[in-house]
C-alpha positions as CSV (number, residue, x, y, z in Angstrom):
1,L,70.1,58.5,73.1
2,K,67.3,58.2,70.6
3,P,66.4,61.7,69.6
4,F,64.1,62.5,66.8
5,W,63.7,65.4,64.4
6,L,61.1,67.3,62.3
7,V,60.2,66.1,58.8
8,K,58.6,68.0,55.9
9,S,54.9,68.2,55.9
10,A,52.9,65.8,53.7
11,H,50.7,68.7,52.9
12,P,52.2,70.3,49.8
13,Q,49.8,73.3,49.8
14,V,51.8,74.6,52.8
15,P,55.2,75.9,51.6
16,T,58.3,74.5,53.1
17,R,60.0,78.0,53.0
18,L,57.8,80.0,55.3
19,G,58.8,83.2,53.7
20,D,56.5,82.3,50.7
21,S,52.8,82.6,51.1
22,P,50.8,80.3,48.8
23,F,49.5,82.1,45.7
24,W,45.9,81.2,46.5
25,L,45.9,83.0,49.9
26,S,43.4,85.8,49.4
27,E,42.8,88.6,51.9
28,M,39.5,86.8,52.9
29,S,41.3,83.5,53.6
30,R,43.9,85.4,55.6
31,S,41.2,86.7,57.9
32,H,39.8,83.2,58.2
33,I,43.2,81.9,59.1
34,L,43.6,84.5,61.8
35,V,40.3,83.5,63.3
36,L,41.4,79.8,63.2
37,V,44.7,80.6,64.8
38,L,43.1,82.6,67.6
39,V,40.6,79.7,68.4
40,L,43.4,77.1,68.3
41,L,45.6,79.2,70.6
42,S,42.8,79.8,73.1
43,V,42.1,76.0,73.2
44,G,45.8,75.3,73.8
45,V,45.9,77.7,76.8
46,Q,43.2,75.7,78.5
47,A,45.1,72.4,78.4
48,D,45.8,70.7,81.7
49,D,49.5,70.8,82.7
50,T,50.3,67.2,83.5
51,I,53.6,65.4,83.0
52,G,51.7,62.3,81.7
53,E,49.9,64.3,79.0
54,A,53.1,66.0,77.9
55,T,55.0,62.7,77.9
56,D,52.4,61.1,75.7
57,L,52.5,63.9,73.3
58,A,56.3,63.9,73.2
59,L,56.3,60.2,72.4
60,R,53.8,60.8,69.5
61,L,56.0,63.7,68.3
62,A,59.0,61.4,68.4
63,D,57.2,58.5,66.6
64,A,56.0,60.9,63.9
65,G,59.5,62.4,63.5
66,A,58.1,65.8,64.6
67,G,60.0,67.7,67.2
68,Q,63.4,68.0,68.9
69,I,62.9,65.3,71.4
70,A,66.0,64.0,73.3
71,Q,64.9,60.5,74.3
72,M,66.9,57.7,76.1
73,D,66.0,54.1,75.5
74,D,64.2,52.3,78.4
75,Q,67.3,50.7,79.8
76,E,69.3,53.9,79.8
77,A,66.3,55.9,81.2
78,S,66.0,53.5,84.1
79,T,69.7,53.8,85.1
80,T,69.9,55.0,88.7
81,F,71.7,58.3,88.1
82,Q,70.7,60.8,90.8
83,Y,70.4,64.5,90.9
84,M,73.2,65.8,93.1
85,N,72.3,67.1,96.6
86,P,73.0,70.8,96.1
87,A,74.9,70.9,99.4
88,A,77.2,68.1,98.2
89,A,77.7,69.2,94.6
90,E,81.2,70.7,94.1
91,G,81.0,71.6,90.4
92,V,79.7,74.7,88.8
93,P,75.9,74.5,88.5
94,I,74.5,73.5,85.1
95,V,71.4,74.7,83.3
96,M,69.7,72.6,80.6
97,M,67.3,73.9,78.0
98,H,65.3,71.5,75.9
99,G,64.3,71.7,72.2
100,M,61.0,72.3,70.5
101,G,58.3,69.9,71.4
102,D,60.2,68.5,74.4
103,F,59.8,69.6,78.0
104,A,62.0,69.9,81.0
105,T,60.4,67.2,83.1
106,N,60.2,64.6,80.4
107,P,60.8,61.3,82.2
108,M,61.9,59.6,79.0
109,G,64.7,62.0,78.1
110,M,65.4,65.3,79.9
111,V,65.1,63.9,83.4
112,P,67.5,61.0,83.0
113,I,69.8,63.1,80.9
114,G,69.9,65.7,83.7
115,K,70.6,63.1,86.3
116,M,73.4,61.6,84.1
117,I,75.0,65.1,83.7
118,A,74.7,65.9,87.4
119,S,76.3,62.6,88.4
120,N,79.2,62.9,86.0
121,A,79.9,66.6,86.6
122,N,79.3,66.4,90.3
123,A,77.1,69.4,89.9
124,Y,73.6,70.8,90.6
125,V,71.5,70.7,87.4
126,H,68.4,72.9,86.7
127,S,66.4,71.9,83.7
128,V,64.4,75.1,82.8
129,E,60.7,75.0,82.2
130,I,59.1,77.8,80.1
131,C,55.7,78.5,81.6
132,S,53.1,80.8,80.1
133,K,52.7,83.1,83.1
134,A,55.7,85.1,84.1
135,S,55.0,84.3,87.8
136,D,55.1,80.5,87.2
137,L,58.6,79.2,87.2
138,S,57.9,75.5,87.2
139,G,55.2,72.8,87.2
140,C,53.9,73.5,83.7
141,A,54.8,70.5,81.6
142,T,52.3,70.9,78.7
143,Q,52.7,74.7,78.6
144,D,56.5,74.2,78.5
145,Q,56.0,71.8,75.6
146,R,53.6,73.9,73.7
147,N,55.5,77.2,74.2
148,G,58.4,75.8,72.2
149,F,56.1,76.3,69.2
150,L,53.8,79.2,70.1
151,M,55.6,81.5,72.4
152,T,57.9,84.0,70.8
153,M,61.7,83.7,71.3
154,D,61.8,87.1,73.0
155,D,59.2,85.8,75.6
156,Q,61.0,82.5,76.0
157,V,64.3,84.3,76.7
158,D,62.6,86.6,79.2
159,Q,61.0,83.6,81.0
160,F,64.3,81.7,81.0
161,A,65.9,84.7,82.6
162,R,63.2,84.9,85.4
163,V,63.7,81.2,86.1
164,V,67.5,81.3,86.5
165,K,67.4,84.6,88.3
166,A,65.0,83.0,90.9
167,D,67.2,80.0,91.7
168,P,69.7,81.0,94.4
169,K,72.0,78.1,93.5
170,L,72.7,79.8,90.2
171,A,73.5,83.2,91.7
172,Q,77.3,83.0,91.1
173,G,76.9,81.8,87.5
174,F,76.4,78.5,85.7
175,N,77.4,76.4,82.7
176,A,74.7,75.7,80.1
177,V,73.8,72.9,77.7
178,G,71.1,73.2,75.2
179,F,69.4,70.9,72.7
180,S,68.5,72.2,69.3
181,Q,66.2,75.3,69.7
182,G,67.0,75.4,73.4
183,N,70.4,76.8,72.4
184,T,68.8,79.7,70.7
185,V,67.1,80.5,74.0
186,I,70.4,80.3,75.9
187,R,72.1,82.4,73.3
188,G,69.4,85.1,73.6
189,Y,69.8,85.0,77.4
190,I,73.5,85.5,77.2
191,H,73.2,88.6,74.9
192,R,70.3,90.2,76.7
193,Y,70.7,89.3,80.3
194,N,73.7,87.2,81.4
195,S,73.0,87.9,85.0
196,P,73.8,85.5,86.6
197,P,76.4,84.8,83.9
198,V,76.9,81.8,81.7
199,K,80.4,80.4,82.0
200,S,80.8,77.6,79.5
201,F,78.0,76.9,76.9
202,V,77.7,73.6,75.1
203,S,75.4,73.8,72.1
204,M,74.1,70.3,71.0
205,H,72.9,70.8,67.4
206,G,71.8,74.4,68.1
207,V,70.2,76.8,65.7
208,M,72.9,79.4,66.1
209,M,72.6,81.4,62.9
210,G,69.0,80.7,62.2
211,V,67.3,78.5,59.5
212,A,66.4,79.1,55.9
213,A,63.6,76.5,55.9
214,I,61.2,75.3,58.7
215,P,59.6,71.8,58.3
216,K,56.0,71.4,59.5
217,C,54.0,69.4,62.0
218,P,52.2,66.2,60.7
219,L,48.5,67.1,61.0
220,N,47.4,63.5,60.8
221,V,48.9,62.3,64.2
222,T,46.6,62.0,67.1
223,G,47.2,64.6,69.8
224,L,49.1,67.0,67.6
225,G,46.1,68.7,66.1
226,V,46.0,72.0,68.1
227,I,49.7,72.6,67.8
228,C,50.2,71.6,64.2
229,K,47.1,73.3,62.9
230,S,48.3,76.5,64.6
231,V,51.8,76.2,63.2
232,D,50.7,75.5,59.7
233,A,48.0,78.2,59.7
234,L,50.5,80.7,60.9
235,A,53.0,79.6,58.3
236,A,50.4,80.2,55.6
237,L,50.2,83.9,56.5
238,G,53.9,84.5,55.6
239,V,56.8,84.3,58.1
240,Y,57.6,88.0,58.2
241,T,54.1,89.2,58.8
242,R,53.7,90.9,62.2
243,Y,51.1,88.4,63.4
244,V,53.3,85.4,62.7
245,Q,56.4,87.0,64.2
246,D,54.3,87.6,67.4
247,H,53.0,84.0,67.6
248,L,55.4,81.5,66.1
249,A,58.8,80.8,67.7
250,Q,60.5,79.4,64.6
251,A,59.6,82.4,62.6
252,N,61.8,84.5,64.9
253,Y,65.0,82.8,63.7
254,Y,64.0,82.3,60.1
255,R,66.7,84.0,58.1
256,D,65.9,84.0,54.4
257,P,69.1,84.7,52.5
258,K,67.1,86.0,49.6
259,K,65.0,88.4,51.6
260,L,67.5,89.8,54.1
261,E,66.1,93.3,53.9
262,T,62.7,92.1,54.8
263,Y,64.1,89.9,57.5
264,R,66.0,92.7,59.1
265,K,63.0,95.1,58.8
266,D,60.2,92.8,60.0
267,G,61.9,89.9,61.7
268,H,61.9,89.7,65.5
269,F,64.7,88.4,67.8
270,L,67.5,87.0,65.6
271,P,68.3,90.1,63.6
272,Y,68.6,92.0,66.8
273,I,70.8,89.6,68.8
274,N,73.0,89.3,65.7
275,N,73.4,93.1,65.8
276,E,72.6,93.2,62.0
277,V,69.9,95.9,62.2
278,K,71.5,99.2,61.4
279,G,71.0,101.8,64.1
280,K,69.8,99.1,66.6
281,E,73.2,97.6,67.4
282,N,73.7,96.9,71.1
283,A,77.2,96.9,72.5
284,T,76.0,95.0,75.6
285,Y,75.0,92.0,73.5
286,S,78.6,91.8,72.2
287,E,80.2,92.3,75.6
288,N,78.1,89.6,77.2
289,F,78.9,87.1,74.5
290,K,82.6,87.9,74.7
291,S,82.5,87.1,78.4
292,L,81.9,83.3,77.8
293,E,84.7,81.2,79.1
294,K,84.0,78.6,76.4
295,L,81.6,78.2,73.5
296,V,81.2,74.6,72.2
297,L,79.4,74.1,68.9
298,V,78.3,70.6,68.0
299,M,76.9,70.0,64.5
300,A,75.1,66.9,63.1
301,A,76.9,65.8,59.9
302,S,73.7,64.7,58.2
303,D,71.2,67.1,59.8
304,T,67.8,67.1,57.9
305,M,66.1,69.6,60.3
306,V,68.4,72.6,60.5
307,K,68.9,74.1,57.0
308,P,71.7,74.7,56.5
309,K,73.2,72.4,59.1
310,E,76.3,74.7,59.1
311,S,74.2,77.1,61.2
312,E,75.1,74.9,64.1
313,H,78.7,76.0,63.6
314,F,77.7,79.7,63.0
315,G,78.0,79.2,59.2
316,F,75.0,79.9,56.8
317,F,74.1,80.4,53.2
318,K,75.8,83.3,51.5
319,D,73.6,86.4,51.1
320,G,71.2,85.9,48.1
321,S,71.8,82.1,47.8
322,M,70.0,79.0,49.0
323,S,72.8,76.7,48.0
324,E,76.2,78.4,48.4
325,L,77.5,78.2,51.9
326,V,79.8,80.5,53.9
327,D,82.0,79.2,56.8
328,M,81.9,80.9,60.2
329,R,85.3,82.4,59.8
330,D,84.5,83.8,56.3
331,A,81.1,85.2,57.2
332,P,80.6,89.0,57.8
333,W,79.1,88.4,61.3
334,Y,82.6,86.9,62.1
335,T,84.9,89.2,60.1
336,E,83.1,92.3,61.3
337,D,82.6,90.8,64.8
338,W,78.9,91.8,64.9
339,F,78.2,90.2,68.3
340,G,81.6,89.1,69.6
341,L,82.1,85.8,67.8
342,R,85.5,86.7,66.3
343,T,86.7,88.0,69.6
344,L,85.8,84.7,71.3
345,D,87.5,82.7,68.5
346,Q,90.7,84.6,68.6
347,A,90.9,84.1,72.3
348,K,90.7,80.3,71.7
349,K,87.4,80.1,73.3
350,I,85.5,78.3,70.6
351,D,85.6,74.5,70.0
352,Q,83.7,72.8,67.2
353,F,82.7,69.2,66.9
354,T,80.6,67.1,64.5
355,T,78.6,64.0,65.3
356,P,77.6,61.5,62.7
357,G,74.0,61.1,61.7
358,D,70.9,63.3,61.9
359,H,69.6,66.0,64.2
360,L,70.1,65.1,67.9
361,R,71.3,61.6,67.1
362,F,74.3,61.8,69.3
363,T,75.4,59.0,71.6
364,K,75.3,59.0,75.4
365,D,79.1,58.6,75.4
366,F,79.5,61.7,73.2
367,L,77.4,63.8,75.5
368,L,79.3,62.5,78.5
369,S,82.6,63.4,76.9
370,M,81.4,67.0,76.5
371,V,80.2,67.1,80.1
372,K,83.5,65.7,81.5
373,K,85.6,68.0,79.2
374,Y,83.8,71.3,79.8
375,F,81.7,70.9,83.0
376,A,83.6,68.5,85.3
377,K,85.4,70.3,88.1
378,S,88.8,68.7,87.3
379,E,88.7,70.2,83.9
380,L,87.5,73.6,85.0
381,I,90.6,74.2,87.0
382,Q,93.0,73.3,84.2
383,I,95.1,76.1,82.7
């Protein structure tokens, strides 16, 4: 696999930490930015939903180091893996969820990866598309790609739930594998829906506990203008403003350790599925999470996208610090069992792995080892 990752913007006037609005942002410029964002978003909605267009953009994102694109090299992508005939598949069905900037029908990555997983797990695989209309469950490549940036995490989770609910092959439950931000969608689904239920969940470099910094899109790359201008314009408004929370996916899991009160008061999505908003705790979120048969957390040892990388193992920065880290088992969300994490761990249902290198730079062999260990039928029946 040759995945790529976001890099920091070459535009220093836009802060890397989205919680900080630039000092020059006056109320007048805020209104201008809102107008700009509305125009850009309306342009994006009119885009044609073609796989070719989305593939071309994904390649530019990858070449620019901007996006969570899982990409196989040409030789691997041309390998004749086949999706399983659902009638012949014997294993538990598998659902895949791609990362930001990628799309479910990407012929250079998600499609061959899905076929490879299906072949090795002897299982039916459904790679989920996130379309803009609730009634559209597939066939929306460019929408699927764009929505990884500009659809809220709440809406992405809701659409994910509609897609898996509508697939009769998933009715008895499924295993799930996510890539980067896709794991955040799967986690949200488990907490809020989990019907049909997720059995084993493999998180490849997933943003489990949020991020404390969000890199930006490169504005100077052909084809990225609409998305990146929208993202950067939204970022300039301040991550915890209502408008940004309503329009930028990455803002919904931005957990500023120095502004936790604001994050819990104004942030959407993450503070709620974490059960860290007093008076808004939801016991169902915890019970659903505890029902997992296995949670597999894979962290990239030299991750430059997810800050801190320990979020991929449910660690994070200590409250009030942007440098001091807290391990999963020492963190309050574990010791106080906010959403069922401690219960899962004490039941020996959590496994952690670390891959060398940067974000999503895992090898095909490593991914296959996860598939065979946690998804293959012979492993599922072991005691």
